[in-house]
C-alpha angles and dihedrals in degrees: 000000000000113000140223130189135259110179103323094326125100117219135175111286089238118054130197118242110210103198099100092060092063113032134060115335094017121166126235117283094253093064095042090054088048089052093051090046090050090051091050090049089054094052102263107154100167115076117179123208145148141207084237093061099103140099108222129042094241092058104063108164097024094145095047092053090046092054092045089053090047095050092047092050095045113111097215138066114291097174091110096048113112112205115201121198137172142217134192099062120092141194113206091196098255094093095266129116124221137180137240115172097159112136094233092052094046091053091046089048092051090052091053092048090050091056094046092047089046096224137122092229128021109236095222127006122187135189098240103208138347115263111220091207096056123058108253092231091059094051093048089044087063091055090052091052090054089051093049090049092055094243092120127034097204135021129218143161136218137207093016133148126226092268092050092049092054091044093049090050091052095047090050092050095247094310098116103127102174149024120198113199137156111266130156138126089282095046116043103147088106091071090105091056094048090048091051091047088053089052092048094041090239121146115253114207113192112209119205090017088174093050102269135312096283094049104035090097090057098053096109092043095048095045112037100190088060089054092046095052089044094057091045090054097037092235134113122275087240092061090049087049092055093043092052087051092050092051092055093078139333091250092063114110108172114207105201113194116236139176100178128059096231093059097052088045091052087047099055092055087071087082091073099046110100112194124205124238090251091053092046090051093052089050093047090059097044112111 
């Protein structure tokens, strides 16, 4: 697996998103653990999760617990695996999503994530989504406090605009290492954030790179150029999509969600797919 950098840590250029293993339509635990183990076998060393990745109100942190169990049961070395989790987004259990960006809550959420992951310090902790009721600087200030206290090794933000990226980096004293925003062939409005991250040398982690759980299988049929390039290269449209993202900038590290070993194994092959400038131009205009 080729690598890219988050902070001063090298991680596989394709990460694994854990969300599909814990929300609606999730598989049984055995298949999820097999998926995580397959990813590790393939060289994936970035696993993305969040305390809000759960289905029922009484199982907050389901995905964090699952990942901790998978890592503990893996037969190989996991010392180089960076687990990235998030706080500040909540699922009350009725299918909705809410926010709580208060500093006290974020610190409590981090403590709970530490216990579920079974670590002394969280590898990468990210403020999940801005809370309109709380000043952004207060929320990010809590992340800074967690960093200063040694409870997290690295700090990131998610669902942020360019002004928030600059603000967060200032509040963190230049220690912002990642921005996790939605980016896919269907959702390209985060291009300015991607470009800013490239300028600032901050990792950009596209979430839902295939367009979301329910639409991932339709990637090729929705965006013809991706299907065309895939046929020409004898690969999946999903590999083409990830290779296209990797070509955007050296800071891009896609985190495709997966709940089956075969899908993450297909995704990691994208690191070896070098697209031509002509192919990239075709994909850039697809939409």
